[in-house]
C-alpha positions in Angstrom: -46.5 -87.9 -114.3 -45.4 -84.4 -113.4 -41.8 -83.6 -114.3 -39.6 -82.9 -111.3 -38.7 -79.2 -111.0 -35.1 -80.4 -110.3 -34.8 -82.2 -113.6 -32.4 -80.6 -116.1 -34.2 -78.5 -118.8 -35.0 -80.1 -122.1 -32.7 -78.7 -124.7 -34.5 -76.6 -127.3 -34.6 -77.9 -130.9 -32.6 -75.5 -133.1 -34.5 -73.9 -135.9 -32.6 -74.3 -139.1 -31.5 -71.0 -140.5 -32.0 -70.1 -144.2 -28.9 -70.9 -146.2 -26.7 -67.9 -146.6 -25.4 -66.7 -149.9 -21.9 -68.1 -149.0 -23.5 -71.5 -148.6 -25.4 -71.3 -151.8 -22.2 -70.4 -153.7 -20.2 -73.1 -152.1 -22.9 -75.8 -152.6 -23.6 -74.9 -156.2 -19.9 -74.9 -157.0 -19.4 -78.3 -155.4 -22.5 -79.7 -157.0 -21.2 -78.7 -160.5 -17.6 -79.8 -159.8 -16.1 -76.4 -160.3 -13.1 -74.9 -158.7 -12.8 -71.3 -157.5 -11.0 -70.4 -160.7 -13.7 -72.1 -162.9 -16.5 -70.2 -161.3 -14.5 -67.0 -161.4 -13.9 -67.3 -165.1 -17.6 -68.0 -165.7 -18.7 -64.9 -163.8 -15.8 -62.7 -165.0 -14.3 -62.0 -161.6 -11.1 -62.9 -159.8 -10.6 -66.2 -158.1 -10.1 -64.5 -154.7 -13.5 -62.8 -155.2 -15.3 -66.1 -155.3 -13.4 -67.3 -152.2 -14.3 -64.1 -150.4 -18.0 -64.8 -151.2 -17.8 -68.2 -149.7 -16.2 -66.7 -146.6 -19.2 -64.4 -146.1 -18.3 -61.2 -148.0 -21.3 -59.6 -149.8 -20.9 -59.3 -153.6 -21.1 -55.9 -155.3 -24.4 -55.1 -157.0 -23.2 -56.1 -160.5 -21.7 -59.3 -159.2 -24.9 -60.1 -157.2 -26.9 -59.7 -160.4 -24.6 -62.1 -162.1 -25.0 -64.7 -159.3 -28.8 -64.2 -159.5 -28.8 -65.1 -163.2 -26.6 -68.1 -162.5 -28.9 -69.4 -159.8 -32.1 -68.5 -161.6 -33.2 -66.0 -158.9 -35.0 -62.7 -159.3 -33.5 -59.5 -157.9 -35.5 -59.5 -154.6 -34.6 -63.1 -153.8 -30.9 -62.4 -154.5 -30.9 -59.4 -152.2 -32.8 -61.3 -149.5 -30.4 -64.1 -149.5 -27.3 -61.8 -149.6 -28.6 -59.9 -146.5 -28.0 -56.3 -145.5 -25.4 -54.4 -147.4 -23.2 -52.9 -144.7 -21.0 -51.0 -147.1 -23.3 -49.3 -149.5 -26.4 -47.1 -148.9 -29.8 -47.7 -150.3 -29.1 -45.2 -153.0 -25.9 -46.9 -154.2 -26.7 -50.6 -153.7 -28.9 -50.9 -156.8 -32.1 -51.9 -155.0 -35.6 -50.4 -155.1 -34.4 -47.2 -153.5 -31.3 -46.7 -155.7 -30.8 -43.3 -157.2 -31.4 -42.8 -160.9 -27.7 -42.2 -161.4 -26.8 -45.5 -159.7 -29.3 -47.3 -161.9 -27.8 -45.8 -165.0 -24.3 -46.9 -163.9 -25.5 -50.5 -163.3 -27.3 -50.5 -166.6 -24.0 -49.6 -168.2 -22.4 -52.5 -166.4 -19.9 -50.4 -164.5 -18.7 -50.2 -160.9 -18.1 -46.9 -159.1 -14.3 -47.3 -159.4 -14.6 -47.9 -163.2 -16.8 -44.8 -163.6 -14.4 -42.7 -161.4 -11.3 -43.8 -163.5 -13.0 -43.0 -166.8 -14.3 -39.6 -165.7 -11.1 -38.6 -163.9 -12.4 -38.4 -160.3 -12.2 -40.5 -157.1 -14.7 -43.3 -156.3 -15.8 -41.1 -153.3 -16.9 -38.4 -155.7 -19.0 -40.9 -157.6 -20.5 -42.1 -154.3 -21.4 -38.6 -153.4 -23.1 -38.0 -156.7 -25.2 -41.2 -156.4 -26.1 -40.4 -152.8 -27.4 -37.0 -153.8 -24.9 -35.1 -151.7 -23.3 -33.3 -154.6 -23.8 -32.8 -158.3 -21.0 -33.3 -160.8 -19.2 -30.1 -161.9 -19.9 -28.8 -165.4 -16.5 -29.9 -166.5 -17.2 -33.5 -165.5 -20.7 -33.9 -166.9 -19.9 -34.4 -170.6 -17.4 -37.1 -169.8 -19.9 -38.7 -167.3 -22.6 -38.7 -169.9 -20.3 -40.4 -172.4 -19.3 -43.1 -169.8 -22.9 -43.8 -168.9 -24.0 -43.8 -172.6 -26.6 -41.1 -172.0 -27.3 -37.7 -173.5 -26.8 -34.4 -171.8 -30.5 -33.9 -171.3 -30.9 -37.4 -169.9 -28.1 -36.8 -167.5 -29.8 -33.6 -166.2 -32.9 -35.6 -165.6 -30.9 -38.2 -163.6 -29.6 -35.4 -161.4 -33.0 -33.7 -160.8 -33.3 -35.0 -157.3 -29.9 -33.8 -156.3 -29.8 -30.4 -154.5 -28.2 -27.6 -156.5 -24.6 -26.9 -155.5 -22.1 -24.2 -156.1 -21.5 -25.4 -159.7 -25.2 -25.3 -160.6 -25.6 -21.7 -161.4 -24.8 -19.0 -163.9 -21.2 -17.8 -164.4 -21.6 -14.0 -164.8 -18.1 -12.4 -165.1 -19.7 -9.3 -166.7 -21.9 -8.7 -163.6 -19.6 -6.0 -162.3 -20.0 -4.0 -165.5 -23.8 -4.4 -165.4 -23.9 -3.2 -161.8 -21.8 -0.1 -162.5 -24.0 0.7 -165.5 -27.1 0.5 -163.3 -25.5 3.0 -160.8 -25.0 0.6 -157.9 -22.0 0.3 -155.7 -21.0 -3.2 -154.8 -22.2 -2.8 -151.2 -25.6 -1.3 -152.3 -26.0 -4.2 -154.8 -25.2 -6.8 -152.1 -27.7 -5.3 -149.7 -30.4 -5.2 -152.4 -29.9 -8.8 -153.4 -29.5 -10.0 -149.8 -26.0 -11.3 -149.9 -22.6 -10.4 -148.4 -20.1 -8.1 -150.0 -17.6 -11.1 -150.4 -20.2 -13.1 -152.3 -20.9 -10.2 -154.6 -17.2 -9.8 -155.2 -16.9 -13.5 -156.1 -19.9 -13.4 -158.4 -18.3 -10.4 -160.3 -14.9 -12.1 -160.5 -16.5 -15.3 -161.8 -15.0 -17.3 -159.0 -18.5 -18.4 -157.8 -21.6 -19.0 -159.9 -24.8 -17.1 -159.2 -27.3 -19.7 -157.9 -30.3 -20.4 -160.0 -32.7 -19.2 -157.3 -30.9 -15.8 -157.2 -30.9 -15.0 -160.9 -34.4 -13.6 -160.9 -33.6 -11.2 -158.0 -30.3 -10.1 -159.5 -32.1 -9.3 -162.8 -34.8 -7.3 -161.0 -32.2 -5.3 -159.1 -30.3 -4.4 -162.3 -33.5 -3.7 -164.2 -33.0 -6.5 -166.7 -34.9 -9.7 -167.7 -33.3 -13.0 -166.8 -32.5 -13.7 -170.4 -30.7 -10.3 -170.8 -28.8 -10.9 -167.5 -27.6 -14.3 -168.6 -26.7 -13.1 -172.1 -24.9 -9.8 -171.2 -23.4 -11.0 -168.0 -21.7 -14.0 -169.6 -19.1 -11.8 -171.3 -16.5 -10.2 -169.1 -16.0 -6.5 -169.7 -12.6 -5.3 -168.6 -12.1 -1.5 -168.1 -9.0 -0.2 -169.7 -8.3 2.0 -166.7 -8.5 -1.0 -164.4 -5.3 -2.5 -165.9 -2.1 -0.7 -165.0 -0.1 0.6 -168.0 2.9 -1.6 -167.3 0.7 -4.6 -167.0 -0.9 -3.8 -170.4 2.6 -3.8 -172.0 3.4 -7.1 -170.4 0.0 -8.6 -171.5 0.5 -7.3 -175.1 3.9 -9.1 -175.1 2.1 -12.3 -174.1 4.0 -12.8 -170.9 3.0 -13.7 -167.4 4.4 -11.9 -164.3 6.6 -14.9 -163.6 8.0 -15.0 -167.1 8.7 -11.3 -167.2 10.3 -11.2 -163.8 12.5 -14.1 -164.8 13.7 -12.4 -168.0 14.3 -9.1 -166.3 16.0 -10.6 -163.3 13.7 -9.3 -160.5 11.2 -11.0 -158.2 7.5 -11.3 -159.1 6.8 -9.2 -156.0 9.0 -6.4 -157.3 7.3 -6.5 -160.7 3.9 -6.5 -159.1 4.9 -3.3 -157.2 6.1 -1.7 -160.4 2.8 -2.5 -162.2 0.6 -1.2 -159.3 2.6 2.0 -158.8 3.8 1.2 -155.3 7.4 1.4 -156.5 8.9 3.1 -159.5 11.3 1.1 -161.6 14.8 2.4 -162.0 16.3 3.2 -165.4 18.1 -0.1 -165.5 14.9 -2.0 -164.8 13.0 0.1 -167.3 15.6 -0.7 -170.0 15.4 -4.4 -169.2 11.6 -4.2 -169.4 11.7 -2.4 -172.7 13.9 -5.1 -174.2 11.7 -7.8 -172.7 8.5 -6.3 -173.9 10.1 -5.1 -177.2 8.8 -1.5 -176.6 10.6 1.8 -176.8 12.2 2.9 -173.5 10.3 6.1 -173.4 7.0 4.2 -173.5 8.0 1.9 -170.6 9.2 4.9 -168.6 5.8 6.7 -169.1 4.0 3.5 -168.2 6.0 3.2 -165.0 5.5 6.9 -164.2 9.3 7.4 -164.0 10.3 11.1 -164.3 13.2 11.1 -166.8 15.6 14.0 -166.9 15.8 15.5 -170.5 19.5 14.8 -170.7 18.9 11.0 -170.6 16.5 11.2 -173.5 19.1 13.1 -175.6 21.4 10.4 -177.0 24.2 12.6 -178.4 26.2 13.2 -175.2 29.4 15.2 -175.3 32.2 14.9 -172.7 31.0 18.1 -171.0 27.7 16.3 -170.1 29.4 13.7 -168.0 28.6 15.2 -164.5 24.9 15.9 -165.4 24.6 12.4 -167.0 26.0 10.7 -163.9 23.7 12.6 -161.5 20.7 11.9 -163.7 21.4 8.2 -163.9 21.8 7.9 -160.1 18.6 9.9 -159.5 16.6 7.7 -161.9 17.9 4.5 -160.3 16.6 5.7 -156.9 20.0 5.2 -155.2 21.7 7.7 -152.9 25.3 8.6 -153.4 26.4 6.4 -150.5 24.4 3.4 -151.9 25.8 3.8 -155.3 29.3 4.2 -153.8 29.0 0.9 -152.0 27.9 -0.9 -155.2 30.9 0.6 -157.0 33.4 -0.1 -154.2 34.0 3.5 -153.4 32.6 6.3 -151.2 29.6 8.5 -151.6 31.8 11.5 -151.4 33.7 10.3 -154.4 30.4 9.8 -156.3 29.4 13.4 -155.5 32.7 14.7 -156.7 32.0 13.0 -160.1 28.6 14.5 -160.3 30.0 18.0 -159.5 32.6 17.7 -162.1 35.5 17.8 -159.6 36.8 14.4 -160.5 36.6 11.8 -163.3 35.6 8.2 -162.7 38.3 5.7 -163.7 37.9 3.1 -166.4 36.9 0.4 -163.9 34.3 2.7 -162.3 32.9 3.5 -165.7 32.6 -0.1 -166.6 30.7 -0.8 -163.3 28.4 2.2 -163.9 27.7 1.0 -167.5 26.9 -2.5 -166.1 24.7 -1.1 -163.3 22.7 1.2 -165.5 22.7 -1.2 -168.5 24.4 1.2 -170.9 26.3 0.1 -174.0 30.0 -0.7 -173.4 32.4 2.2 -173.4 29.5 4.7 -173.4 30.6 6.5 -170.2 34.3 5.7 -170.7 34.4 7.8 -173.9 32.9 10.8 -172.1 35.4 10.4 -169.2 38.4 10.3 -171.5 37.4 13.7 -173.0 36.2 15.4 -169.8 38.5 17.7 -167.9 37.6 18.2 -164.2 37.1 21.7 -162.9 39.9 23.2 -160.8 
C-alpha cells in the first residue's frame, strides 16, 4: 500500500554521537565513586578544573596527557575525543604539528605560564616563541635553557625553524672605528652595504645588531674577513676627541649627568649645554663643578673654555684690586651690570660705580656678592674695608 502524500513525515532516527570528553570524565568519575576533589587530587589539578572539564572546557595539553593515561588512551585517541582546540594553535597544542620548543616544554612538564614566570616574561612571549613568530632575546636564552633542562646548543636547534629577528645578529659597537679606518663616511658605507643611514648609525652605536645575512657584505665592504669583523667590531673604540673635556672630568669622577647636576644645583639640560660647548659655565658654576669633581678650578675652567681674567687667578688680592676684581667676577659670570644689580637688590648704575672705583659696596652687598660668586666669607668685605674710592 502506497503511503499517502499527506501523511506526516516519519521522524528520522537520531544517530548517537560519540561520547564527548566531558561525558567520559563524568562517567568515569561516577563509576569509580569519586568526587570532583578526589579526581582533582589524583590528577594534580584544582577541583574547579575538573568541574570545567565536565562542563565542556578542553583540558590543556599536559592535563589531556594525564587524562589519557588515566583512561588508557593513546595521544591520538585523547585528542580525537577532546575535539578541536579553539584556544591554542597547532604549534602550541602539543600534537603532531607542535613546534620543537613546545615539545621541549611539555617534556619538562610545564605550562606556558610556568615557563613565563620562571624566565621572567609574559605568557604571550612564550606563545610567540613556540609559534615561531619571534626568537627569545639573548638575555632570556640562558634562563630558558635552564627551565627546559636543555643545553645552549640544544636550545639553538629547537629554534632553528624560527626566523631570525633583531636579536639574532652580531653586536658590533666598534663598527664605526672600523669604518673610519677603511676611509668610508657613514653615508658611503650605508650605500655600499645597501642600508639606510639610520640603520648604519644604530649598528655603530650598538643599538641594533647586524643581521647574520649582512655580516658577509659588511666584512667585504670593510676589506675584512667575517672572523676579523666579529672579533674587532665587538670592542667599542671611543675617540678621545669625541668626548667633551667637561664630560671627561665628570666621567673620571664616576658621576652621571643627573648626579652632577644635583650636586652643583643646576638642571641636567644646563649641564649638558656646558659639556657640549653651547653655553659657558660661570665662575660660580665652575667652582661648584671643581668641588664636585675634585679637580683644580683652573682645569675646570679650561675644560669649559671659560676665559679667566688674570686677576682672578692671582689669589693675593689687595684692597686696590677691588674694582678690577668686581668687574672680572661679573664678566666671568656672564651677567650684565643691570642683571647683577637686580640680584643684589640695587641698580646697574651702582654696580658700575663699584667697578670704576667711585663707590664701595657695603657689608650686605659684599656678602651677597660672595654668596653669588661662591667666594670664601669676608673675602670681598676685607678688600672693601681697606679701599678708598676715587674722588
